RODO-2510 file (C-alpha; in nm, 4 decimals, decimal comma):
residues 410
     n   res          X          Y          Z
     1     x    11,8737    21,3835     8,2643
     2     x    11,8516    21,0350     8,1193
     3     x    11,5678    20,8364     7,9864
     4     x    11,5428    20,4619     8,0576
     5     x    11,3891    20,3929     7,7206
     6     x    11,7352    20,4361     7,5792
     7     x    11,8025    20,0801     7,6827
     8     x    11,4967    19,9293     7,5190
     9     x    11,4373    19,8336     7,1604
    10     x    11,4487    20,0843     6,8806
    11     x    11,0765    20,1534     6,8942
    12     x    11,0911    20,2035     7,2752
    13     x    10,9144    19,8746     7,3422
    14     x    11,0393    19,5977     7,5586
    15     x    11,0177    19,3245     7,2988
    16     x    11,2433    19,0166     7,2747
    17     x    11,4145    19,1392     6,9580
    18     x    11,6197    19,3845     7,1651
    19     x    11,9889    19,2911     7,1863
    20     x    12,3013    19,4564     7,3053
    21     x    12,6385    19,2927     7,2456
    22     x    12,9938    19,3957     7,1526
    23     x    13,1314    19,2590     6,8313
    24     x    13,4789    19,2505     6,9761
    25     x    13,4029    19,1618     7,3309
    26     x    13,3675    18,8114     7,4769
    27     x    13,5430    18,8559     7,8107
    28     x    13,3392    18,7943     8,1265
    29     x    13,4247    18,9625     8,4534
    30     x    13,5264    18,7152     8,7254
    31     x    13,6900    18,9728     8,9584
    32     x    13,3992    19,2067     9,0320
    33     x    13,0242    19,2463     8,9858
    34     x    12,8789    19,0969     8,6713
    35     x    12,6058    19,2696     8,4784
    36     x    12,3506    19,0472     8,6530
    37     x    12,4769    19,1498     8,9946
    38     x    12,4774    19,5161     8,9034
    39     x    12,1161    19,4965     8,7785
    40     x    12,0034    19,2991     9,0852
    41     x    12,1696    19,5454     9,3193
    42     x    12,0121    19,8490     9,1653
    43     x    11,6740    19,7178     9,0619
    44     x    11,5993    19,6060     9,4149
    45     x    11,6468    19,9595     9,5312
    46     x    11,3908    20,0975     9,2935
    47     x    11,0235    20,1424     9,3675
    48     x    10,9357    20,1865     9,0048
    49     x    10,7997    19,8886     8,8121
    50     x    10,9256    20,0524     8,4943
    51     x    11,2752    20,0645     8,6377
    52     x    11,2597    19,6934     8,7191
    53     x    11,1350    19,6042     8,3706
    54     x    11,4141    19,7970     8,2015
    55     x    11,6745    19,6515     8,4390
    56     x    11,5530    19,3027     8,3597
    57     x    11,5701    19,3772     7,9862
    58     x    11,9307    19,4988     8,0181
    59     x    12,0183    19,1919     8,2164
    60     x    11,8930    18,9852     7,9269
    61     x    12,0712    19,1706     7,6514
    62     x    12,3995    19,2268     7,8376
    63     x    12,4900    18,8613     7,7752
    64     x    12,7602    18,8649     8,0465
    65     x    12,9937    19,1089     7,8779
    66     x    12,9957    19,3522     8,1668
    67     x    13,3161    19,5172     8,2673
    68     x    13,4578    19,4768     8,6200
    69     x    13,2512    19,7336     8,8187
    70     x    13,3010    19,7677     9,1917
    71     x    13,0134    19,8392     9,4313
    72     x    13,1211    20,1069     9,6879
    73     x    12,9607    20,1848    10,0209
    74     x    12,8751    20,5482    10,0965
    75     x    13,1274    20,5363    10,3839
    76     x    13,4058    20,4345    10,1486
    77     x    13,3383    20,7221     9,9158
    78     x    13,2955    20,9695    10,2012
    79     x    13,6407    20,8634    10,3286
    80     x    13,7824    20,8874     9,9734
    81     x    13,6635    21,2482     9,9358
    82     x    13,7296    21,3704    10,2933
    83     x    13,3585    21,3613    10,3595
    84     x    13,2816    21,5379    10,0303
    85     x    13,4715    21,8502    10,1356
    86     x    13,4690    22,1585     9,9224
    87     x    13,8452    22,1385     9,8761
    88     x    13,7886    21,8161     9,6834
    89     x    13,5195    21,9675     9,4569
    90     x    13,6316    21,9702     9,0951
    91     x    13,3048    22,0269     8,9099
    92     x    12,9377    22,1049     8,9452
    93     x    12,6345    22,0986     8,7209
    94     x    12,2656    22,0178     8,6950
    95     x    12,3438    21,6503     8,7556
    96     x    12,5134    21,7111     9,0919
    97     x    12,8795    21,7519     9,2005
    98     x    13,2128    21,5884     9,1085
    99     x    13,4818    21,5380     9,3652
   100     x    13,8411    21,4250     9,3422
   101     x    13,8915    21,1177     9,5652
   102     x    14,1464    20,8591     9,6619
   103     x    14,0628    20,4983     9,7145
   104     x    14,3157    20,3605     9,9669
   105     x    14,2319    19,9908     9,9029
   106     x    14,3359    20,0139     9,5392
   107     x    14,5669    20,3113     9,5673
   108     x    14,3706    20,4894     9,2962
   109     x    14,2827    20,8511     9,2308
   110     x    13,9201    20,8718     9,1102
   111     x    13,6456    21,1220     9,0136
   112     x    13,3361    21,0774     9,2346
   113     x    13,0113    21,2086     9,0811
   114     x    12,7358    21,2481     9,3396
   115     x    12,4008    21,2814     9,1656
   116     x    12,1521    21,5393     9,2961
   117     x    11,9094    21,3309     9,5103
   118     x    11,6367    21,5881     9,4353
   119     x    11,6737    21,5483     9,0583
   120     x    11,3635    21,4016     8,9022
   121     x    11,5631    21,1815     8,6644
   122     x    11,8616    21,0941     8,8845
   123     x    11,7691    20,7304     8,9225
   124     x    11,7082    20,6766     8,5521
   125     x    12,0304    20,8449     8,4412
   126     x    12,2204    20,6580     8,7057
   127     x    12,0989    20,3147     8,6013
   128     x    12,1551    20,3842     8,2342
   129     x    12,5087    20,5146     8,2884
   130     x    12,6197    20,2276     8,5063
   131     x    12,4920    19,9647     8,2758
   132     x    12,5983    20,1324     7,9553
   133     x    12,9566    20,1863     8,0791
   134     x    12,9679    19,8296     8,1979
   135     x    12,8984    19,7170     7,8365
   136     x    13,0994    19,9542     7,6204
   137     x    13,4745    19,9771     7,6439
   138     x    13,7141    20,1893     7,4398
   139     x    14,0260    20,4053     7,4921
   140     x    13,8197    20,7151     7,4075
   141     x    13,5348    20,6350     7,6508
   142     x    13,5754    20,7110     8,0195
   143     x    13,6224    20,4034     8,2389
   144     x    13,3647    20,3460     8,5196
   145     x    13,5403    20,2200     8,8250
   146     x    13,2250    20,1593     9,0251
   147     x    12,9141    20,3019     9,1844
   148     x    12,7249    20,3443     9,5134
   149     x    12,3512    20,2909     9,5556
   150     x    12,3295    20,2990     9,9343
   151     x    11,9840    20,4147    10,0395
   152     x    11,8929    20,7210     9,8367
   153     x    12,2552    20,7883     9,7416
   154     x    12,3420    20,7635     9,3681
   155     x    12,7137    20,7985     9,3155
   156     x    12,9312    20,7152     9,0152
   157     x    13,3067    20,6569     9,0392
   158     x    13,5237    20,7145     8,7321
   159     x    13,8868    20,7111     8,6474
   160     x    14,0254    21,0550     8,7248
   161     x    14,1041    21,2755     8,4254
   162     x    14,3636    21,5247     8,5526
   163     x    14,3141    21,7955     8,2915
   164     x    13,9383    21,8276     8,3323
   165     x    13,7164    21,8911     8,0338
   166     x    13,7730    22,0346     7,6900
   167     x    13,5474    22,3214     7,7983
   168     x    13,7963    22,4174     8,0650
   169     x    14,0808    22,4627     7,8080
   170     x    13,8784    22,5998     7,5183
   171     x    13,5744    22,7999     7,6397
   172     x    13,6503    22,8747     7,9992
   173     x    14,0172    22,9488     7,9633
   174     x    14,1753    23,1354     8,2556
   175     x    14,3803    23,4345     8,1506
   176     x    14,6906    23,2692     8,2958
   177     x    14,6391    22,9503     8,0962
   178     x    14,7940    22,8847     7,7549
   179     x    14,5535    22,8306     7,4736
   180     x    14,5393    22,4919     7,3032
   181     x    14,7575    22,4841     6,9937
   182     x    14,6208    22,3699     6,6547
   183     x    14,7711    22,0245     6,6621
   184     x    14,6345    21,9563     7,0134
   185     x    14,2938    22,0664     6,9013
   186     x    14,2925    21,8292     6,6084
   187     x    14,4196    21,5492     6,8286
   188     x    14,1297    21,6031     7,0730
   189     x    13,8761    21,6191     6,7833
   190     x    14,0107    21,3011     6,6379
   191     x    14,0023    21,1063     6,9657
   192     x    13,6502    21,2204     7,0438
   193     x    13,5339    21,1218     6,6937
   194     x    13,6909    20,7756     6,7509
   195     x    13,4831    20,7407     7,0639
   196     x    13,1670    20,8145     6,8656
   197     x    13,2858    20,5785     6,5920
   198     x    13,3066    20,2945     6,8406
   199     x    12,9572    20,3613     6,9670
   200     x    12,8122    20,3877     6,6240
   201     x    12,9986    20,1141     6,4368
   202     x    13,1288    19,8591     6,6887
   203     x    12,8593    19,8484     6,9535
   204     x    12,5753    19,6262     6,8280
   205     x    12,3119    19,7623     6,8031
   206     x    12,4649    20,1054     6,7678
   207     x    12,4610    20,3478     7,0625
   208     x    12,3546    20,7101     7,0020
   209     x    12,5428    20,9227     7,2571
   210     x    12,2921    21,2116     7,2478
   211     x    12,4944    21,4572     7,4576
   212     x    12,8123    21,5358     7,2719
   213     x    12,9522    21,8674     7,3906
   214     x    13,2835    22,0171     7,5164
   215     x    13,2086    21,9678     7,8856
   216     x    13,1560    21,5957     7,8336
   217     x    13,4934    21,5459     7,6644
   218     x    13,7467    21,4787     7,9409
   219     x    14,1283    21,4982     7,8996
   220     x    14,4047    21,2938     8,0455
   221     x    14,7526    21,4217     8,1175
   222     x    14,8441    21,3946     7,7498
   223     x    14,5347    21,5736     7,6298
   224     x    14,3909    21,2434     7,5034
   225     x    14,0125    21,2752     7,5131
   226     x    13,7485    21,0411     7,6541
   227     x    13,3739    21,0786     7,6303
   228     x    13,1919    21,0881     7,9641
   229     x    12,8310    21,1189     8,0962
   230     x    12,6307    20,8418     7,9230
   231     x    12,3024    20,9105     8,1051
   232     x    12,1322    21,0174     7,7849
   233     x    12,2721    20,7388     7,5625
   234     x    12,0156    20,5475     7,3662
   235     x    12,0271    20,2293     7,1571
   236     x    12,0020    20,3066     6,7878
   237     x    11,7698    20,1670     6,5269
   238     x    11,8056    19,8066     6,4028
   239     x    11,6812    19,6063     6,1138
   240     x    11,4881    19,8103     5,8604
   241     x    11,4181    20,0909     6,1068
   242     x    11,5695    20,4271     6,0031
   243     x    11,5476    20,6086     6,3378
   244     x    11,4525    20,5940     6,7029
   245     x    11,1587    20,8052     6,8144
   246     x    11,2080    20,9661     7,1599
   247     x    11,1396    21,2781     7,3439
   248     x    11,3970    21,5430     7,2828
   249     x    11,6731    21,5747     7,5441
   250     x    12,0238    21,7128     7,5328
   251     x    12,1882    22,0545     7,5486
   252     x    12,0576    22,3608     7,3689
   253     x    12,2811    22,4533     7,0757
   254     x    12,4093    22,0968     7,0132
   255     x    12,0963    21,9076     6,9074
   256     x    12,0518    21,8251     6,5404
   257     x    11,7581    22,0163     6,3877
   258     x    11,5576    21,7115     6,2793
   259     x    11,5881    21,5663     6,6280
   260     x    11,4803    21,8911     6,7936
   261     x    11,1800    21,9233     6,5663
   262     x    11,0527    21,5612     6,5436
   263     x    11,2257    21,3569     6,8123
   264     x    11,3637    21,1277     6,5412
   265     x    11,7069    21,0158     6,6512
   266     x    11,9797    20,8561     6,4372
   267     x    12,3632    20,8318     6,4605
   268     x    12,3676    21,1312     6,2245
   269     x    12,2239    21,3336     6,5161
   270     x    12,5531    21,2731     6,6938
   271     x    12,7436    21,3718     6,3825
   272     x    12,5668    21,7103     6,3870
   273     x    12,6611    21,7576     6,7566
   274     x    13,0178    21,6651     6,6674
   275     x    13,0127    21,9374     6,4039
   276     x    12,9095    22,1962     6,6575
   277     x    13,1829    22,1042     6,8958
   278     x    13,4425    22,0868     6,6162
   279     x    13,3380    22,4313     6,5241
   280     x    13,3931    22,5425     6,8846
   281     x    13,7387    22,3825     6,8659
   282     x    13,8273    22,5790     6,5538
   283     x    13,6771    22,9140     6,6550
   284     x    13,7075    22,9207     7,0297
   285     x    13,3442    23,0312     7,0400
   286     x    13,0603    22,8770     7,2399
   287     x    12,7693    22,7049     7,0580
   288     x    12,5466    22,9610     7,2349
   289     x    12,6962    23,2835     7,3717
   290     x    12,4456    23,5484     7,4757
   291     x    12,7245    23,7921     7,5535
   292     x    12,8001    23,8338     7,1841
   293     x    12,6137    24,0577     6,9362
   294     x    12,2749    23,9198     6,8382
   295     x    12,3860    23,7882     6,5029
   296     x    12,6788    23,5993     6,6612
   297     x    12,5070    23,4417     6,9577
   298     x    12,4356    23,1141     6,7788
   299     x    12,7648    22,9694     6,6540
   300     x    12,6146    22,7613     6,3675
   301     x    12,3966    23,0507     6,2435
   302     x    12,7004    23,2829     6,2524
   303     x    12,9244    23,0313     6,0663
   304     x    12,6867    22,9226     5,7891
   305     x    12,7361    23,2294     5,5568
   306     x    13,1081    23,2289     5,6243
   307     x    13,1333    22,8618     5,5113
   308     x    13,0461    22,9819     5,1614
   309     x    13,3330    23,2213     5,1179
   310     x    13,6796    23,0825     5,1548
   311     x    13,8277    23,4337     5,1739
   312     x    13,6586    23,4697     5,5128
   313     x    13,7764    23,1385     5,6536
   314     x    14,0612    23,2979     5,8490
   315     x    13,7974    23,5111     6,0249
   316     x    13,6633    23,1930     6,1854
   317     x    13,9873    23,0804     6,3416
   318     x    14,0258    23,1281     6,7164
   319     x    14,2178    23,4575     6,7757
   320     x    14,4004    23,2852     7,0587
   321     x    14,5772    23,0707     6,7925
   322     x    14,7462    23,3963     6,6855
   323     x    14,7667    23,2791     6,3276
   324     x    14,9607    22,9657     6,4153
   325     x    14,7784    22,7085     6,2029
   326     x    14,8223    22,5600     5,8515
   327     x    14,5920    22,7447     5,6165
   328     x    14,5000    22,4293     5,4251
   329     x    14,4440    22,2544     5,7581
   330     x    14,2048    22,5341     5,8487
   331     x    14,0216    22,4910     5,5106
   332     x    13,9905    22,1180     5,5554
   333     x    13,8728    22,1464     5,9201
   334     x    13,6069    22,3948     5,8321
   335     x    13,4972    22,1775     5,5376
   336     x    13,4496    21,8839     5,7762
   337     x    13,2556    22,0983     6,0255
   338     x    13,0313    22,2312     5,7402
   339     x    12,9508    21,8798     5,6197
   340     x    12,8681    21,7578     5,9724
   341     x    12,6332    22,0587     6,0132
   342     x    12,4221    21,9928     5,7008
   343     x    12,0532    22,0637     5,7605
   344     x    11,9569    21,7332     5,6033
   345     x    12,0792    21,4360     5,8093
   346     x    12,1225    21,2147     5,5029
   347     x    12,3817    21,4500     5,3578
   348     x    12,6053    21,4392     5,6684
   349     x    12,9067    21,2057     5,6624
   350     x    12,9312    20,8915     5,8631
   351     x    13,1450    20,9389     6,1715
   352     x    13,3949    20,6831     6,0265
   353     x    13,4507    20,9203     5,7363
   354     x    13,5074    21,2045     5,9811
   355     x    13,7658    20,9957     6,1654
   356     x    13,9519    20,9243     5,8395
   357     x    13,9655    21,2906     5,7529
   358     x    14,0750    21,3862     6,1047
   359     x    14,3580    21,1271     6,1051
   360     x    14,5114    21,3366     5,8268
   361     x    14,4588    21,6657     6,0086
   362     x    14,5903    21,5300     6,3448
   363     x    14,8991    21,3730     6,1904
   364     x    15,2217    21,5528     6,3000
   365     x    15,3730    21,7515     6,0064
   366     x    15,6139    22,0244     5,9440
   367     x    15,4187    22,3476     5,9110
   368     x    15,4928    22,7117     5,8779
   369     x    15,3610    22,9436     6,1450
   370     x    15,1404    23,2397     6,0749
   371     x    14,8784    23,0578     5,8702
   372     x    15,1485    22,8977     5,6553
   373     x    15,0308    22,6711     5,3786
   374     x    15,0401    22,2919     5,3853
   375     x    15,1278    22,1054     5,0670
   376     x    14,9520    21,7788     5,1782
   377     x    14,6258    21,6837     5,0178
   378     x    14,3447    21,5088     5,2099
   379     x    14,2913    21,1372     5,1765
   380     x    13,9165    21,1958     5,2099
   381     x    13,7436    21,3527     4,9068
   382     x    13,4095    21,3717     5,0935
   383     x    13,4988    21,6954     5,2657
   384     x    13,5407    21,9589     5,0014
   385     x    13,4487    22,3151     5,0835
   386     x    13,1226    22,4213     4,9217
   387     x    13,2438    22,7300     4,7423
   388     x    13,3963    22,8200     4,4094
   389     x    13,7184    22,9666     4,5414
   390     x    14,0549    22,8229     4,4382
   391     x    14,3047    22,6731     4,6797
   392     x    14,5644    22,9199     4,5706
   393     x    14,3521    23,2123     4,6758
   394     x    14,4883    23,2238     5,0342
   395     x    14,7804    22,9877     5,0214
   396     x    15,0607    23,2355     5,0311
   397     x    15,0538    23,2960     5,4090
   398     x    14,7203    23,4592     5,4820
   399     x    14,7380    23,6313     5,8172
   400     x    14,4562    23,6071     6,0712
   401     x    14,1988    23,8895     6,0743
   402     x    14,0913    24,0671     6,3328
   403     x    11,6799    22,3942     7,0212
   404     x    11,3647    22,4705     7,1620
   405     x    11,1781    22,4431     7,4996
   406     x    11,1543    22,0647     7,4607
   407     x    11,5274    22,0333     7,5046
   408     x    11,6684    21,9859     7,8525
   409     x    11,9716    22,1930     7,9336
   410     x    12,2048    22,0309     8,1883
***
């Protein structure tokens, strides 16, 4: 579901002004395929002149800062996954299937994503993801181990994330599983925001992730999050350009309204998507849930009137929390979500401001259960709830009460 133009210049041309570098990266890989080798390997397997042009452009702008990325044969990955047996299958979606595998030569457990060979955009997403993850490196971004481009096979090999996705623990929770507690939810939100912060503020030019959602946030054994699936990622605007114009792609319910309507993409589009996911984390509700009453099927539409009345904030907390959250922490979290979900992109906060606010919320503290109050005050004054209620209104232990057809849904 990717679009190769994400790797060109901000105006989707192929001009010489396009650049991609990492401000903090100067290390070149000597132990595995360099970016040039990756591009050569994949571009030779493509029949599309457009693919070759984009690959050549990426080769120029990569500037040798590619991460060590191994090229696997199909046989190696078939052996690693027991010939792609069902017992190794850990996930499935519109992109294809994900298997748990074991690479004997490196003694490494990996996740093997086999793209659907019948998918119209499989080649494009594959090339974008391999090259993008070879260029961006951060603890909150998934690590690409390698890839396979044998014949018509398109397979990506990642580090294995044993706890699966945030969606598994938040929105598809099995009745026998324990719900995520408040502190873990804030920790996941903070880590995911840090991943976006790296893409927006450290990568140069900035990278717009474009597909921020719960199923793309993977969790390690300590519930530390990593963003995955970079097939839709796109280089952001540079110079005096305010946005990137592109056709609308993403997942219904998460796309920023201005992007869905006009195709104009900025880093604030990612901030909106973060707001949707953060609201899912707080409420335990899906962005779009057709099983709910009509006025509750769209999470943002349901939440907007509630944001205006602090007395109703506890109605928005996930019932599975059973009231075990700090009331002021809930207020602050909902204020952050509300700011990220502003209709006008210019009024949304920068992701760096979101990270600062979440560092406070995710910090371990002594809290009372049952919606007990917290006596800390936020270091960030940008996220104040937009209502006239007073903080004291619910501080004494409130209990919990019971985008369009242009978008591509993965």
